[in-house]
C-alpha angles and dihedrals in degrees: 000000000000117000125193133227129018136284117228113237129199095230140069092290090067090195141027122214136182113282093255092055094046090050091053092048091052088052091051092052091052092049093042092237110135098174101026129179132256110296118245131220127225091283094052095256127125112274104232094199095053092041090056090050090051094050110131114217099179129072139205110270091219107043098012096227115145108283137150106170125101114223131183124345100292114140135187106274091220108045102011100234117142113275127236101229121165122230094256095052092042092053092044090053092046093049092045095238093117116009121206108240130204089266089073099090137157120277093254094054090047093048092049093042093238107159104168143020093258091060089046092053091047091051092048091049091051091049091048093050091048091050092049091048091053092047092051089049091049092050091049090050091050090060105078112156095196091056094044092048086061088069089061089063098041103039118097117221115247123237118270108184093161091053093233114175100180118086137181119222125190142168092048121151103270094198100051110021116106138154096275094050093045094050090047091053095046095047130158087029111090121231124195103179137024123190108194109206114226131202109255095225103037097029088221129131109261102192105275133099145166116230134188118219120211093234139008088253090055089051090053090051091051092050088057090070091064107129096016120127123247124172090354096305131102105238122219121212133180139161112264113185114207111239125222093266094056118098094217132205091032114226117259094023096103115129116244093241117026 
């Protein structure tokens, strides 16, 4: 399948084109023809296939003639992306006969009417806030207690031959998870203690916790939620027996309603 135009690349090539176009450009470099005319077939007529491959979709940002080659180190004065400047405009700017002013901007800045870096920053901040708003909304939508309560009916408790009642949970949503949501998700299993693990530097919850189940059967029911999704994250659960050195359950970790 033939595709048109060129893809910008972040290396010395500057752009990547379909094989047919790159072959024609190599030929032009050998012949010393940077602009070139329409290629002809054996009968002296324009070759429509090759002409389509040669079609230039970009244009010079200064004079707007068809152009798709990056030259020099000139960048858009607003956003900083490399500028598409044709050879004539590049040489005129270099020689000082026609300098490229700050009004010569990339197509995107022109289309979005961005004229300076302040406006660019303001637009980026608006887009970031809108993205964060949509993500928060999505995470809120993912938390649907009636749907999650359905897991409590359908999940089958895991075996617990060693009668372990302490479990380790990780990959929870640090921003939204709290005691009420966790107990709701684990219902009908009964939990007596929750130790929320905090980051040592920020002192903020980072998504992991130790919990104590009321019975070994409750612990088996909690282990059954391993891999299920809560608040948009796939929760991980495993048995974690407290060793002799652990002071477990830790004081002041009792749940408000056990």
